[in-house]
N, C-alpha and C positions, 0 to 999 in steps of 0.2 A: 533851760539849763545852758550855761556857758559850755564851751567846748572842752572836752577832756583831752589832755595831751599825754600820749604814751611815748616814752623815750628811753633809750639806754641810759643807764645811770652814769653820772660823772662825779668826779671827786668833789665838785662844788655842791653836790646834793647831799653829801654826808651829814652836815649839821641837821638837816630835816629828818634824815633816816634815823639818827640817834634818838630823836624825840618821838618816833613812831610808837603808837599805842595799840596793843593787842591784848585783850583779856586772856587770863590763864586758861579758861575753858576753851578758847579758840586756838591758843598757842599749841595745844596738843596735836592739832591737825595740820599745822603748817610751820613755816620757819619765819622768824623775824627778818626784816630786810637787811639788817646788819649781818646776820648769819648768811644770807644769800650772797652778800657782797664778799664775805670771807671765803665762801665756797668758790666763788668766781675767781678769786685770786689764786686758788689752788688748781682750778679746773677751768680752762678757757672755753670749754664746750658749754659751760653753764652760764648763759648770758642773762644778767638781771635787767629788768625794766622797771621803771617807776611810772606811776599814774599821777598826773598833776592836774588840779582843778583850781582856777583862779589863783595861781601861784603857790598853792599849798599841796604838799605831798599827801595823797589820799589812798594810794595803794601801791602794791609791789607784786611782781611775779618773776619767774625765770623761764627761759626757753632753753631746753637742753638738746644739743644737736649730735652728740657722739653716737654713731651707729652701734658701736660695741656696747654702749651703755643702755640701749633700749631693749629691755627684756620683755616688754609687753606686746611686741608685734614682730613679725618677720619683714614688715615693710621698711626697707632701708631709707625711704624718703619720708618717714614720719619724724615728727618733732615732739618732744615731751614738754607739756605745760605743767609747771610745778611751783610750789611755794606761793600760791596766790593768797593774798589777803587784802582787806581794806582796813585802814586805820579805824579804830573803834569810834573816834570822834566824827567819822564820816559814814558810818554804816547806816543802813535802812533809808538811804537816799537815792537808790538806784544805780550807784556807781558800779557795783559788781556786775550787774547784768549788762550795763553799757560797755564795760571793759571786755566782757566775753563776746559781745556783738562786734566789737572792733578787732578782736583777736585775729580772725582770719585775714583781714587786710594787713594788719601789722606783721603777721607771720609771712605773708606773701611778699611784702616790701623788703623784709630783712633776709628772708630765706626762700627765694622764688622757686627753688628746686623741690621744696617740701610739698607733699600732697595730702598730708594727714596730721592732725593734732591728736596726741594721746595724753590722757591724764588719769591719775588714780585718785580715789577718794575713799576714806575710811567708811566702812559700812554703817557706822553709827552717826555719821555726819549728815543727817537728813536734810538740813538746810542747804548744804552745798550740793547734795545729790539733786534736789529739786531745782536749784539754780542752774546747774549744768544742763539738765533736761530742758528747762525753759529756754536756754540759750541755743538749743539745737544739737547738743552732744547726744550721742547714742551709746547706751550701755552695751558692752561686749558680753558674750556669754562666759568667757573665762574670768577667773578671779585671781588675785595675787595675795599671797600670805606675807604681809608686811611686818615690820618690827613690832607694831602694836596691834596686830590682828588683821582680819580680812579686809582687803582693799578691792573696791569695784574698779573696773577699767572702763573708761569712756573714750570715745573717739569722735572726731569731727572731720568729715571728708572735705578737703580743700579743692578737690578736683571737680566738684559739682558746680 
């Protein structure tokens, strides 16, 4: 497999973002990249990243850094990983797991002061739950009542 490139989004990436494909049954669990960009324009703590493979946009996620916005932990040095998706044309090719394996390095490069990654996942999203476990995330005991039901909280210790 060629190398995945994970980078902060730039305006020149917008044409590819507009063509991003995500099936309706998955869109209930995440945000489309265009929505992530719009959120970033309103909230500079919400940094969108894109995943590129062989010049093609294959995925997107955001890292959220505002301490006041992290309701999932008391750790002020944690960061929230959110809105993760892989374009449907590139799913089932190992990209999601590879992104998650690169995530600690990317996080440390951009936010060296952070020592923990936090994410939430809807309790019915079994595929994502299994993926996060496979990537080394650990489920916390606490749960969160999200807009669409119960969310499981996972974390990854960057200090290890």
